[in-house]
Steps between C-alpha positions, in 0.01 A plus 500: 500500500139510611310172540296557183815518290642189666181303433491624143860386448409155631212469251717618214772255601270212400495637145874568515562137602316388186738722301802370693425137416354555152655223292701362796363158403273415208262211454573204515733622779767238430874555458496290182254739333682707236332825606615448860858493374462849346380718787564846644355711217349801680673790671851353463775749595841360406852649535541794264821376338316180397184674372695761303777275374403586141303827522321720754164369616198687361178516705197372314144392568582152623568444869640159413809647330828455687645819642735618773255756643130562550355850529163615630378858464164619629328813627444582867242736639623598846250612763727621782867567577538189720404268212710189441526217251568134576704331223515122500731331245431129454664228288611137499859385551595184310589203720645178361381187681756226448439143616823322601535125560724372779818317394653205680797715610272753675495754218215613277448514126237705311216306336189601306271286715516273802241264645539460876395223740171677578392446138525869405695616194701822531578706187757769437324819388521880484291656777472865599494693826274808538685819593355833611643835609278774640577873516288764673594842362369843592430759235813687606711186455344433159580850381865444596504151352571175682700194391483168689656157448232240420720201411527165674806310631636169379418199711483123531293259710552127549217257578578132576286234332351202686716201592821679398415471129646840428405863534327790328711813450341835418739763371446868411731751337521860614258743339616861497238769443405853604175695492487879463186701578473869417214749464484799266256789563272577204234730648368588846439169682585303184821299458645242262642202690771283345596162648787331317643159591832397343703182502839633613683168469742393230502174309843331510454397136276732291493237225363227727155354419197650673458206737851555636424856620142456625641433846607867511164630378191645661206291372135612472603843625216734594432795729219576745433860600274622779434858602426672831358843419561422133289393202645326195351608167387229259713484185211321324215732601654830618306815585463717191722776638790260558505326163810679374688434825409131473636492145827628639542192722762259368457137604749237390435124516204547734134610495370698803132465596292610798461239771255433778123494482339681204301814583136449596385726217679613191561866434558695184808667644729198470634257755749518787569296811728433794671194348691418183637173361769520235535157341680355193167373362199703382221528759196727532457755777388331826592140405358237735543132569169321452363393839390165353860396430614250767870567434769598252558295185778730370387442141465829305144640524400168646152354472463299819233256385686385189840475669356321804325245276820442304701460820247244627548302178878466535613142547633390840852500356457855364364622834792341681746682273317831550511455879873426482566799274414781742306548827263741325430240232427245772256745659314547170468124443388433857244781483352363177485146640323604821279785373145471643221489237347827620833682455547355153145598405577865576773496234253436219394863476387795709244774446651819639181703481130416510400839361254461211651545156405816312262457212696482172462791262351267241215413737587130479472302823802396710666174394412310814131539434336229294527582131729795575738411217232444237566698185861593589753438223845644582624505140200694363387708799594868500522774756484876443825687562467873441193433290685249278402129502807295596512123467694212347735629230493864618831677545557711810767694684559382858462766770512334845347692788746726680387372838443142596634351176713189511870577459527258209218685321683832543789362292256485205384862530468658155545174306256403225314172522232292332186395686430126489183486708269679742451316830229565757642428846314338789466833680322660203803688368637477146857429389665503159738216418782638283829404340772765470594587142878492535508192723690237294299227677162666441376240252606218730323664796188543288509138391515380862250758627753686718418868502554825683179631654397868515183682598323700229607826668865389468505499118455749218359385161740548210369652176487363147842647426642268764334188355717187487683398182251301285786276382570391855305182590241551776585380846307208647193607691393401848306177551127520440395375842455797734725509801562764767795732471791488741628858514847548639388727786266238655630216722466155350288238670706310753814713476646520845834668541607863522436537125126464548 
């Protein structure tokens, strides 16, 4: 691979590491925390006879569903006959850390915790070991199809504790898995690539509880793809001429997105790039780790400032337990305790662009100017959509943009909704806060002020014939005090991990 591809893979690996350890440990990072006793929820590939003990597995939208395989399909545009693709399959292998106390007769017995002469408490806990297999396949090899073992062997390591108090034993079960990569020609210089990873092991007891077979599973499974002489086509924002081919791609338990740096300027012809990340969680094209983040917190779409503050506020006893739980937990606690003020200050929020905000269509000033929010009332303000005034109480049909829309918004395409308020954002744009008509929790969301946000060009006004039932009680409206919208396709202030 050329140097540029190698450097791009290294940058994308930082995002992939965030995926790999997503949910590995959750605040407050202690073994006694209930949520740290129910882990390994993303990209879990278990033995097939355990997964399908009752019925065949059906692929759905959730990457957190247990399965025995994971399949990525994407489009390749090949530029020359010597083109090749680098496939990197990554996952965690479960490792059980068992603390054993020394007996008087020279033997050892398992214990949940052990305090040694150096004053440190050791805890038994489930850790994980990162595994990675890399394949470099030419176009010719992809057309023939290639299958490679990507599993990991069983193993055990023994570590003596100070003053002969006992030992720590780390044990791993064998993980059996294979990855198959094959390309199918669709048109001149256009191919569909399929990468499928399967757990090829077998559970001794298909009726055993989930925890008993996790040792044979691939955890947080995801795939990195890099091309030499190849471009990957975005499945979110494809070129217009490739839309039908993109719809023919079948992805199971994973969501492929373009990786690497975003293009310098956007084009109307859709997106493509030399890198692709296929992960069991939803990400946008070109996900990035925020440069302000001083290190991983492993806590689902983490917000560094809040989690760091909470970690600082743990008691000494809680911090000691977190440090004894796992080396990564100890690193998080130590980082929070020793974080310099200037590093912590950077976590409070970052302005990504100093470009002046466009003037709002209403002619009102930007919010950050003095008096900029005077006269704004979200529940009574309206905005013209196709010549129709739309505001609180209006009913609309949701039509998310075809390009650049958040994946969660696309799930609501074509649904009818009721507008609760019109919000003017800090950059001068306008967003409609809506509740979806057939959402059983719509009234609850309205009561708490939790809405979906759409731009005016992403909705269509519904006519009088579609008016709501007059016998149905109105939903609670948004609070009177104006507040800026938080649309789903904009990063939240302070968000720091690959989900930003």
